[in-house]
C-alpha positions as CSV (number, residue, x, y, z in Angstrom):
1,M,14.3,-14.3,-18.1
2,K,13.8,-11.7,-20.8
3,P,10.4,-11.4,-22.6
4,F,11.8,-12.7,-25.9
5,E,13.5,-15.6,-24.2
6,K,10.2,-16.6,-22.6
7,I,8.5,-16.5,-26.0
8,L,11.1,-18.9,-27.4
9,Q,10.7,-21.2,-24.4
10,D,6.9,-21.2,-24.6
11,N,7.1,-21.9,-28.3
12,K,9.1,-25.1,-27.6
13,E,6.6,-26.2,-25.0
14,W,3.7,-25.5,-27.3
15,A,5.3,-27.5,-30.2
16,R,6.0,-30.4,-27.8
17,Q,2.4,-30.4,-26.6
18,Q,1.0,-30.2,-30.2
19,T,3.2,-33.2,-31.3
20,E,2.3,-35.1,-28.2
21,N,-1.5,-34.6,-28.8
22,D,-1.3,-35.1,-32.6
23,P,1.9,-36.6,-34.1
24,D,0.9,-35.5,-37.6
25,Y,0.0,-32.0,-36.7
26,F,2.9,-30.2,-38.2
27,K,3.1,-32.6,-41.2
28,R,-0.4,-31.6,-42.2
29,L,0.4,-27.9,-41.9
30,V,3.6,-28.2,-44.1
31,E,1.7,-30.0,-46.9
32,I,-1.2,-27.6,-47.5
33,Q,-2.7,-24.2,-46.7
34,S,-6.4,-23.9,-47.5
35,P,-8.1,-21.3,-45.4
36,E,-11.6,-20.1,-46.4
37,V,-11.3,-16.7,-44.7
38,L,-9.0,-13.7,-45.1
39,W,-9.0,-11.6,-41.9
40,I,-8.0,-7.9,-42.1
41,G,-7.7,-6.8,-38.5
42,C,-6.0,-4.2,-36.2
43,S,-2.4,-4.6,-35.0
44,D,-3.6,-4.1,-31.4
45,S,-2.0,-6.8,-29.2
46,R,-5.4,-7.3,-27.5
47,V,-7.1,-8.5,-30.7
48,P,-5.3,-11.6,-32.0
49,A,-7.4,-13.1,-34.7
50,D,-6.9,-16.7,-33.8
51,K,-7.6,-16.3,-30.1
52,I,-10.8,-14.3,-30.4
53,T,-12.2,-16.6,-33.1
54,A,-10.9,-19.9,-31.5
55,T,-9.4,-20.9,-34.9
56,Q,-6.4,-23.1,-35.5
57,P,-3.4,-22.6,-37.7
58,G,-4.3,-23.0,-41.3
59,E,-7.9,-21.9,-40.9
60,I,-7.7,-18.1,-41.5
61,F,-5.3,-16.0,-43.6
62,V,-4.4,-12.9,-41.6
63,H,-3.3,-9.3,-42.4
64,R,-3.1,-6.7,-39.6
65,N,-2.4,-3.0,-39.6
66,V,-3.2,0.0,-37.4
67,A,-7.0,0.5,-37.3
68,N,-7.6,-2.3,-39.9
69,L,-7.5,0.0,-42.9
70,V,-7.8,-1.0,-46.6
71,V,-5.7,1.6,-48.4
72,H,-5.4,1.4,-52.1
73,T,-1.7,2.5,-52.0
74,D,-0.8,-0.2,-49.5
75,L,1.1,-2.8,-51.5
76,N,1.4,-5.1,-48.5
77,L,-2.4,-5.2,-48.0
78,L,-3.1,-5.5,-51.8
79,S,-0.6,-8.3,-52.1
80,V,-2.2,-10.2,-49.3
81,L,-5.6,-9.7,-50.7
82,Q,-4.6,-10.8,-54.2
83,Y,-2.9,-14.0,-52.9
84,A,-5.9,-14.8,-50.6
85,V,-8.4,-14.3,-53.4
86,E,-6.6,-15.5,-56.5
87,V,-4.4,-18.3,-55.1
88,L,-6.2,-19.5,-51.9
89,S,-9.7,-18.7,-53.3
90,V,-11.0,-17.6,-49.9
91,K,-14.8,-17.6,-49.7
92,H,-14.9,-14.7,-47.1
93,V,-13.0,-11.5,-46.4
94,I,-13.6,-10.1,-42.9
95,V,-12.5,-6.6,-41.8
96,C,-12.6,-6.6,-38.0
97,G,-12.2,-3.4,-36.0
98,H,-12.5,-3.1,-32.3
99,F,-13.8,-0.6,-29.8
100,N,-11.3,1.4,-27.8
101,C,-8.9,1.4,-30.8
102,G,-5.9,3.6,-30.3
103,G,-5.7,4.4,-34.0
104,I,-9.3,5.7,-34.0
105,K,-8.6,7.8,-30.9
106,A,-5.4,9.2,-32.4
107,A,-7.1,10.1,-35.6
108,M,-9.5,12.3,-33.7
109,S,-6.7,14.2,-32.0
110,N,-5.3,17.4,-33.5
111,Q,-1.8,16.5,-32.4
112,S,0.8,15.6,-35.0
113,L,2.3,12.2,-34.2
114,G,4.8,12.0,-37.0
115,L,4.8,9.5,-39.9
116,I,1.6,7.9,-38.7
117,D,-0.3,11.1,-39.4
118,K,-0.3,10.1,-43.1
119,W,-1.9,6.7,-42.1
120,L,-4.5,8.2,-39.7
121,W,-5.5,10.6,-42.4
122,N,-7.6,7.8,-43.9
123,I,-9.6,7.6,-40.7
124,K,-10.1,11.4,-40.7
125,N,-11.5,11.0,-44.2
126,V,-14.0,8.5,-42.8
127,Y,-15.1,11.0,-40.2
128,H,-15.4,13.7,-42.8
129,L,-17.8,11.5,-44.9
130,H,-20.0,11.0,-41.8
131,K,-19.4,14.3,-40.1
132,E,-23.0,15.3,-39.6
133,E,-23.9,12.0,-37.9
134,L,-20.8,11.9,-35.8
135,D,-20.9,15.5,-34.7
136,A,-24.5,14.9,-33.4
137,I,-23.2,12.3,-30.9
138,T,-22.4,14.3,-27.8
139,D,-20.9,11.4,-25.7
140,E,-17.2,11.0,-26.8
141,E,-17.0,7.2,-26.2
142,Q,-20.2,6.6,-28.2
143,R,-18.9,8.9,-31.0
144,L,-15.6,6.9,-31.1
145,N,-17.5,3.6,-31.1
146,R,-19.7,4.8,-34.0
147,L,-16.6,5.9,-35.9
148,T,-15.1,2.5,-35.4
149,E,-18.2,0.9,-37.0
150,L,-18.3,3.4,-39.8
151,N,-14.6,2.9,-40.4
152,V,-15.2,-0.9,-40.8
153,K,-18.0,-0.2,-43.3
154,E,-15.8,2.1,-45.4
155,Q,-13.0,-0.5,-45.4
156,I,-15.4,-3.1,-46.6
157,L,-16.3,-0.8,-49.5
158,N,-12.6,-0.3,-50.2
159,V,-12.2,-4.1,-50.5
160,A,-15.1,-4.3,-52.9
161,R,-13.7,-1.5,-55.0
162,T,-10.4,-3.4,-55.7
163,S,-9.9,-5.0,-59.1
164,T,-8.9,-8.2,-57.4
165,V,-12.2,-8.7,-55.7
166,Q,-14.3,-7.5,-58.7
167,K,-12.5,-9.9,-61.0
168,S,-13.1,-12.8,-58.5
169,W,-16.8,-11.9,-58.2
170,K,-17.1,-12.0,-62.0
171,Q,-15.2,-15.3,-62.4
172,K,-15.9,-17.3,-59.3
173,N,-18.7,-15.4,-57.4
174,I,-16.5,-15.2,-54.3
175,P,-15.7,-13.9,-51.7
176,D,-18.4,-12.5,-49.6
177,L,-17.3,-9.5,-47.4
178,H,-18.1,-9.0,-43.8
179,G,-17.5,-6.1,-41.5
180,W,-17.2,-6.8,-37.8
181,V,-16.3,-5.0,-34.5
182,Y,-14.8,-6.8,-31.5
183,D,-15.7,-5.5,-28.1
184,L,-12.8,-5.6,-25.6
185,R,-15.2,-5.3,-22.7
186,D,-16.9,-8.7,-23.2
187,G,-14.9,-10.4,-25.9
188,I,-17.9,-10.6,-28.3
189,I,-17.7,-9.9,-32.1
190,R,-20.5,-7.8,-33.4
191,P,-21.4,-7.9,-37.1
192,V,-21.7,-4.5,-38.7
193,C,-22.3,-5.1,-42.4
194,D,-22.2,-7.7,-45.1
195,V,-21.6,-7.4,-48.9
196,R,-22.4,-10.5,-50.9
197,A,-20.2,-11.5,-53.8
198,G,-21.4,-9.8,-57.0
199,S,-23.1,-6.9,-55.3
200,E,-23.5,-3.7,-57.1
201,I,-20.9,-1.0,-56.3
202,D,-20.7,2.6,-57.1
203,P,-20.1,2.8,-60.9
204,L,-17.3,5.2,-60.3
205,Y,-15.2,2.3,-58.9
206,K,-16.4,-0.4,-61.2
207,Y,-14.0,-2.0,-63.7
208,D,-15.8,-3.1,-66.9
209,N,-12.8,-4.8,-68.6
210,I,-12.1,-7.5,-66.1
């Protein structure tokens, strides 16, 4: 059996079990979507948002990309954020990175990898912002782990700098923002930073007319 065929087979078995355990399960999912959390995570196959948080379908709205970046030219991310905040009225936005991230490692390489170089540039910029601190860490693994944490912090700031979030803060005083890092070695999520709704941000990024 080919891998994609096994996925289809497992899906049918999963659907059968769900209906057997709860006959109205799919009916409820069809009728409403009301998650309180937007999760911005890494595309890494080892970090599935629902599995590591033990959440069920309908509980979290998910966007994933390489190294969990919030890039202000990424229309996909910005569209997900706008829908989650303006339509779903999520109360929390989480940016979750993870240690041993391939994107973080690749960004620290001086090898050109093609198109993804443009994406990884954003991580290099994070390193540049914290170069003195990071260069002082002699152990490579510890340096990469610290960069992972700092990258999450910068992405949280990028979320706060969006007009979508600033408008929601002003009108509804939500969402709160949370930066987390998942450790593949023990499966534990470690909080890195929190930004409460309505927090002050750098005036350079603040919109006064929303």
